BAKE-781000 format. One record per residue (C-alpha): chain; x, y, z. Coordinates in steps of 0.02 Angstrom, whole numbers. Layout:
BAKE-781000
<unit A&c1 X&c2 Y&c3 Z> .
...
***
This chain:
BAKE-781000
<unit A&c1 -707&c2 36&c3 -814> .
<unit A&c1 -731&c2 201&c3 -904> .
<unit A&c1 -798&c2 372&c3 -854> .
<unit A&c1 -938&c2 423&c3 -973> .
<unit A&c1 -996&c2 599&c3 -1013> .
<unit A&c1 -1152&c2 581&c3 -1118> .
<unit A&c1 -1114&c2 448&c3 -1249> .
<unit A&c1 -929&c2 490&c3 -1254> .
<unit A&c1 -802&c2 381&c3 -1167> .
<unit A&c1 -682&c2 490&c3 -1071> .
<unit A&c1 -556&c2 435&c3 -940> .
<unit A&c1 -526&c2 255&c3 -894> .
<unit A&c1 -553&c2 224&c3 -708> .
<unit A&c1 -427&c2 103&c3 -635> .
<unit A&c1 -536&c2 8&c3 -513> .
<unit A&c1 -443&c2 -61&c3 -363> .
<unit A&c1 -598&c2 -161&c3 -317> .
<unit A&c1 -601&c2 -252&c3 -485> .
<unit A&c1 -414&c2 -287&c3 -478> .
<unit A&c1 -422&c2 -344&c3 -297> .
<unit A&c1 -564&c2 -464&c3 -333> .
<unit A&c1 -474&c2 -546&c3 -479> .
<unit A&c1 -308&c2 -564&c3 -386> .
<unit A&c1 -398&c2 -624&c3 -230> .
<unit A&c1 -477&c2 -768&c3 -327> .
<unit A&c1 -304&c2 -833&c3 -373> .
<unit A&c1 -236&c2 -805&c3 -198> .
<unit A&c1 -381&c2 -897&c3 -117> .
<unit A&c1 -348&c2 -1050&c3 -225> .
<unit A&c1 -166&c2 -1051&c3 -168> .
<unit A&c1 -212&c2 -1034&c3 16> .
<unit A&c1 -343&c2 -1172&c3 4> .
<unit A&c1 -207&c2 -1292&c3 -52> .
<unit A&c1 -107&c2 -1262&c3 107> .
<unit A&c1 -139&c2 -1388&c3 244> .
<unit A&c1 -66&c2 -1286&c3 387> .
<unit A&c1 -166&c2 -1148&c3 469> .
<unit A&c1 -107&c2 -974&c3 422> .
<unit A&c1 -123&c2 -852&c3 568> .
<unit A&c1 -73&c2 -670&c3 585> .
<unit A&c1 -68&c2 -556&c3 736> .
<unit A&c1 -121&c2 -374&c3 721> .
<unit A&c1 -59&c2 -261&c3 862> .
<unit A&c1 -136&c2 -91&c3 895> .
<unit A&c1 -113&c2 41&c3 1030> .
<unit A&c1 -232&c2 183&c3 1075> .
<unit A&c1 -397&c2 232&c3 996> .
<unit A&c1 -360&c2 311&c3 829> .
<unit A&c1 -525&c2 305&c3 734> .
<unit A&c1 -446&c2 283&c3 561> .
<unit A&c1 -340&c2 139&c3 627> .
<unit A&c1 -496&c2 53&c3 693> .
<unit A&c1 -573&c2 57&c3 520> .
<unit A&c1 -415&c2 -8&c3 437> .
<unit A&c1 -399&c2 -150&c3 561> .
<unit A&c1 -581&c2 -199&c3 540> .
<unit A&c1 -557&c2 -206&c3 351> .
<unit A&c1 -397&c2 -308&c3 365> .
<unit A&c1 -475&c2 -435&c3 483> .
<unit A&c1 -627&c2 -451&c3 369> .
<unit A&c1 -517&c2 -481&c3 217> .
<unit A&c1 -410&c2 -608&c3 309> .
<unit A&c1 -562&c2 -707&c3 364> .
<unit A&c1 -630&c2 -707&c3 186> .
<unit A&c1 -481&c2 -811&c3 126> .
<unit A&c1 -465&c2 -923&c3 280> .
<unit A&c1 -321&c2 -828&c3 360> .
<unit A&c1 -346&c2 -827&c3 547> .
<unit A&c1 -320&c2 -655&c3 624> .
<unit A&c1 -296&c2 -617&c3 808> .
<unit A&c1 -305&c2 -435&c3 861> .
<unit A&c1 -208&c2 -379&c3 1015> .
<unit A&c1 -264&c2 -205&c3 1067> .
<unit A&c1 -186&c2 -100&c3 1205> .
<unit A&c1 -258&c2 60&c3 1273> .
<unit A&c1 -84&c2 104&c3 1337> .
<unit A&c1 83&c2 15&c3 1334> .
<unit A&c1 270&c2 46&c3 1321> .
<unit A&c1 404&c2 17&c3 1190> .
<unit A&c1 484&c2 -122&c3 1295> .
<unit A&c1 318&c2 -211&c3 1321> .
<unit A&c1 285&c2 -212&c3 1133> .
<unit A&c1 461&c2 -272&c3 1097> .
<unit A&c1 441&c2 -415&c3 1221> .
<unit A&c1 273&c2 -463&c3 1143> .
<unit A&c1 341&c2 -462&c3 966> .
<unit A&c1 494&c2 -563&c3 1020> .
<unit A&c1 376&c2 -699&c3 1083> .
<unit A&c1 273&c2 -693&c3 923> .
<unit A&c1 432&c2 -710&c3 819> .
<unit A&c1 469&c2 -874&c3 907> .
<unit A&c1 290&c2 -939&c3 896> .
<unit A&c1 284&c2 -1062&c3 751> .
<unit A&c1 95&c2 -1046&c3 746> .
<unit A&c1 106&c2 -861&c3 698> .
<unit A&c1 136&c2 -833&c3 512> .
<unit A&c1 141&c2 -644&c3 511> .
<unit A&c1 144&c2 -491&c3 623> .
<unit A&c1 69&c2 -322&c3 583> .
<unit A&c1 86&c2 -169&c3 696> .
<unit A&c1 -48&c2 -41&c3 653> .
<unit A&c1 26&c2 132&c3 626> .
<unit A&c1 34&c2 266&c3 686> .
<unit A&c1 84&c2 219&c3 862> .
<unit A&c1 65&c2 343&c3 1007> .
<unit A&c1 207&c2 468&c3 1027> .
<unit A&c1 274&c2 382&c3 1183> .
<unit A&c1 315&c2 225&c3 1080> .
<unit A&c1 480&c2 214&c3 985> .
<unit A&c1 405&c2 160&c3 820> .
<unit A&c1 566&c2 109&c3 731> .
<unit A&c1 622&c2 -1&c3 874> .
<unit A&c1 455&c2 -89&c3 880> .
<unit A&c1 444&c2 -118&c3 691> .
<unit A&c1 622&c2 -181&c3 678> .
<unit A&c1 593&c2 -309&c3 814> .
<unit A&c1 482&c2 -404&c3 692> .
<unit A&c1 566&c2 -551&c3 607> .
<unit A&c1 581&c2 -501&c3 424> .
<unit A&c1 501&c2 -667&c3 375> .
<unit A&c1 345&c2 -617&c3 475> .
<unit A&c1 346&c2 -433&c3 424> .
<unit A&c1 179&c2 -416&c3 332> .
<unit A&c1 198&c2 -228&c3 307> .
<unit A&c1 374&c2 -246&c3 236> .
<unit A&c1 438&c2 -103&c3 344> .
<unit A&c1 584&c2 -183&c3 436> .
<unit A&c1 760&c2 -129&c3 391> .
<unit A&c1 793&c2 -304&c3 323> .
<unit A&c1 650&c2 -298&c3 199> .
<unit A&c1 686&c2 -118&c3 148> .
<unit A&c1 868&c2 -169&c3 118> .
<unit A&c1 809&c2 -311&c3 7> .
<unit A&c1 700&c2 -189&c3 -90> .
<unit A&c1 848&c2 -70&c3 -105> .
<unit A&c1 959&c2 -208&c3 -176> .
<unit A&c1 820&c2 -282&c3 -285> .
<unit A&c1 817&c2 -446&c3 -191> .
<unit A&c1 666&c2 -554&c3 -148> .
<unit A&c1 579&c2 -485&c3 6> .
<unit A&c1 415&c2 -416&c3 73> .
<unit A&c1 367&c2 -252&c3 -13> .
<unit A&c1 261&c2 -123&c3 83> .
<unit A&c1 77&c2 -149&c3 46> .
<unit A&c1 30&c2 15&c3 -39> .
<unit A&c1 183&c2 16&c3 -152> .
<unit A&c1 152&c2 -165&c3 -202> .
<unit A&c1 -33&c2 -131&c3 -227> .
<unit A&c1 2&c2 13&c3 -347> .
<unit A&c1 119&c2 -94&c3 -452> .
<unit A&c1 -6&c2 -239&c3 -456> .
<unit A&c1 -143&c2 -117&c3 -510> .
<unit A&c1 -36&c2 -47&c3 -651> .
<unit A&c1 13&c2 -221&c3 -711> .
<unit A&c1 -166&c2 -286&c3 -700> .
<unit A&c1 -219&c2 -144&c3 -816> .
<unit A&c1 -73&c2 -183&c3 -933> .
<unit A&c1 5&c2 -12&c3 -903> .
<unit A&c1 188&c2 -20&c3 -950> .
<unit A&c1 311&c2 30&c3 -814> .
<unit A&c1 479&c2 -5&c3 -893> .
<unit A&c1 555&c2 150&c3 -973> .
<unit A&c1 414&c2 264&c3 -919> .
<unit A&c1 439&c2 433&c3 -834> .
<unit A&c1 353&c2 418&c3 -666> .
<unit A&c1 335&c2 563&c3 -545> .
<unit A&c1 295&c2 521&c3 -364> .
<unit A&c1 234&c2 661&c3 -251> .
<unit A&c1 269&c2 615&c3 -71> .
<unit A&c1 420&c2 535&c3 13> .
<unit A&c1 346&c2 445&c3 162> .
<unit A&c1 419&c2 283&c3 227> .
<unit A&c1 251&c2 198&c3 198> .
<unit A&c1 223&c2 247&c3 16> .
<unit A&c1 342&c2 367&c3 -73> .
<unit A&c1 512&c2 296&c3 -30> .
<unit A&c1 474&c2 110&c3 -52> .
<unit A&c1 374&c2 146&c3 -210> .
<unit A&c1 522&c2 240&c3 -283> .
<unit A&c1 634&c2 88&c3 -255> .
<unit A&c1 504&c2 -36&c3 -318> .
<unit A&c1 476&c2 62&c3 -480> .
<unit A&c1 663&c2 82&c3 -508> .
<unit A&c1 675&c2 -107&c3 -492> .
<unit A&c1 545&c2 -115&c3 -631> .
<unit A&c1 659&c2 -7&c3 -741> .
<unit A&c1 556&c2 152&c3 -732> .
<unit A&c1 634&c2 326&c3 -731> .
<unit A&c1 575&c2 396&c3 -565> .
<unit A&c1 566&c2 574&c3 -500> .
<unit A&c1 518&c2 595&c3 -317> .
<unit A&c1 443&c2 764&c3 -269> .
<unit A&c1 400&c2 832&c3 -96> .
<unit A&c1 359&c2 989&c3 1> .
<unit A&c1 527&c2 1070&c3 -42> .
<unit A&c1 518&c2 1034&c3 -228> .
<unit A&c1 525&c2 1191&c3 -335> .
<unit A&c1 408&c2 1205&c3 -485> .
<unit A&c1 306&c2 1046&c3 -458> .
<unit A&c1 216&c2 1075&c3 -623> .
<unit A&c1 380&c2 1056&c3 -717> .
<unit A&c1 396&c2 878&c3 -653> .
<unit A&c1 214&c2 825&c3 -671> .
<unit A&c1 199&c2 893&c3 -848> .
<unit A&c1 334&c2 777&c3 -915> .
<unit A&c1 273&c2 622&c3 -823> .
<unit A&c1 190&c2 474&c3 -907> .
<unit A&c1 126&c2 417&c3 -737> .
<unit A&c1 94&c2 529&c3 -586> .
<unit A&c1 74&c2 453&c3 -413> .
<unit A&c1 13&c2 572&c3 -277> .
<unit A&c1 20&c2 525&c3 -93> .
<unit A&c1 24&c2 680&c3 16> .
<unit A&c1 -152&c2 706&c3 87> .
<unit A&c1 -185&c2 877&c3 10> .
<unit A&c1 -352&c2 893&c3 -82> .
<unit A&c1 -350&c2 967&c3 -258> .
<unit A&c1 -159&c2 972&c3 -260> .
<unit A&c1 -145&c2 918&c3 -442> .
<unit A&c1 -247&c2 1016&c3 -569> .
<unit A&c1 -273&c2 987&c3 -755> .
<unit A&c1 -146&c2 1119&c3 -809> .
<unit A&c1 -11&c2 1020&c3 -716> .
<unit A&c1 -27&c2 861&c3 -819> .
<unit A&c1 -6&c2 805&c3 -998> .
<unit A&c1 -154&c2 741&c3 -1098> .
<unit A&c1 -107&c2 556&c3 -1098> .
<unit A&c1 -43&c2 542&c3 -920> .
<unit A&c1 -99&c2 407&c3 -799> .
<unit A&c1 -141&c2 462&c3 -622> .
<unit A&c1 -130&c2 358&c3 -463> .
<unit A&c1 -216&c2 451&c3 -321> .
<unit A&c1 -162&c2 383&c3 -151> .
<unit A&c1 -227&c2 531&c3 -52> .
<unit A&c1 -364&c2 511&c3 78> .
<unit A&c1 -449&c2 672&c3 132> .
<unit A&c1 -611&c2 688&c3 230> .
<unit A&c1 -706&c2 846&c3 185> .
<unit A&c1 -883&c2 877&c3 247> .
<unit A&c1 -905&c2 692&c3 282> .
<unit A&c1 -848&c2 639&c3 108> .
<unit A&c1 -685&c2 555&c3 57> .
<unit A&c1 -582&c2 630&c3 -83> .
<unit A&c1 -406&c2 611&c3 -148> .
<unit A&c1 -266&c2 732&c3 -193> .
<unit A&c1 -324&c2 759&c3 -372> .
<unit A&c1 -435&c2 901&c3 -429> .
<unit A&c1 -591&c2 843&c3 -523> .
<unit A&c1 -537&c2 940&c3 -677> .
<unit A&c1 -398&c2 812&c3 -704> .
<unit A&c1 -525&c2 675&c3 -741> .
<unit A&c1 -570&c2 755&c3 -908> .
<unit A&c1 -391&c2 769&c3 -967> .
<unit A&c1 -291&c2 618&c3 -909> .
<unit A&c1 -291&c2 448&c3 -995> .
<unit A&c1 -329&c2 346&c3 -839> .
<unit A&c1 -350&c2 377&c3 -653> .
<unit A&c1 -385&c2 284&c3 -491> .
<unit A&c1 -548&c2 336&c3 -408> .
<unit A&c1 -556&c2 386&c3 -224> .
<unit A&c1 -624&c2 287&c3 -140> .
<unit A&c1 -610&c2 121&c3 -231> .
<unit A&c1 -438&c2 139&c3 -308> .
<unit A&c1 -278&c2 113&c3 -210> .
<unit A&c1 -364&c2 78&c3 -43> .
<unit A&c1 -433&c2 -95&c3 -86> .
<unit A&c1 -265&c2 -142&c3 -161> .
<unit A&c1 -172&c2 -96&c3 -1> .
<unit A&c1 -286&c2 -208&c3 103> .
<unit A&c1 -270&c2 -348&c3 -25> .
<unit A&c1 -81&c2 -343&c3 -13> .
<unit A&c1 -95&c2 -386&c3 173> .
<unit A&c1 -160&c2 -555&c3 114> .
<unit A&c1 -31&c2 -570&c3 -24> .
<unit A&c1 113&c2 -527&c3 93> .
<unit A&c1 47&c2 -649&c3 223> .
<unit A&c1 60&c2 -788&c3 95> .
<unit A&c1 236&c2 -729&c3 51> .
<unit A&c1 282&c2 -734&c3 236> .
<unit A&c1 219&c2 -913&c3 245> .
<unit A&c1 321&c2 -962&c3 93> .
<unit A&c1 478&c2 -877&c3 161> .
<unit A&c1 464&c2 -971&c3 325> .
<unit A&c1 428&c2 -1136&c3 237> .
<unit A&c1 581&c2 -1116&c3 125> .
<unit A&c1 691&c2 -1079&c3 276> .
<unit A&c1 649&c2 -1245&c3 360> .
***
């Protein structure tokens, strides 16, 4: 997909919707060949509005490929109650995967809860076991957004190996696992954050820039090179509209960019399905 200005083709738009649809076709065929029922459990606590939307989208996507999804919602609960629940789900052979919707309320010890999940049922890929596998470049479950970005790049035949890639953001959900995943793909990776001095110095030399901080208009056209590829992970709601972390001026200068919405978001939700299938295969191979 390309962005047109008049009759002139400008920047290529890296559509996450197009990529998701193509990959989903292949995944659906694989799932349809499986005789056993694949079931996941989504656990949520509280009433975060964004979380409600994400869960609704995940359930809808699961149902579209015949993955059964049960949603366990708690208005209030404790760390121990969640740990006990997850321990039971770990032992339940009818449950293929477990997903705890983040963020959890402040009274919940998030790390304890996440790391109670059996790594073979860890759809989000956030347990210490799966992160350790990512760190050591072993087969494991990769966090959904990081995996989605790599699948999107590869779908568009954008070379990763040997490229200078600058990631802005070091969160446990995106920045850190993405850094490891790209290193495993033989990229040269620079990770920037709020304490980085002279951000422009790093973005200017990058072949690929990945921004995931939630600050609108953070990256402007003077901060990038002409042929750079931009992955915009940011989600910002301004006056009822959704925008990313990239200033609109960048669209006229970069080689390719993910739109917001319609870029990384659909890929993240797709990877819930992909990781669920990987969880099934891990458990099957362990029998």
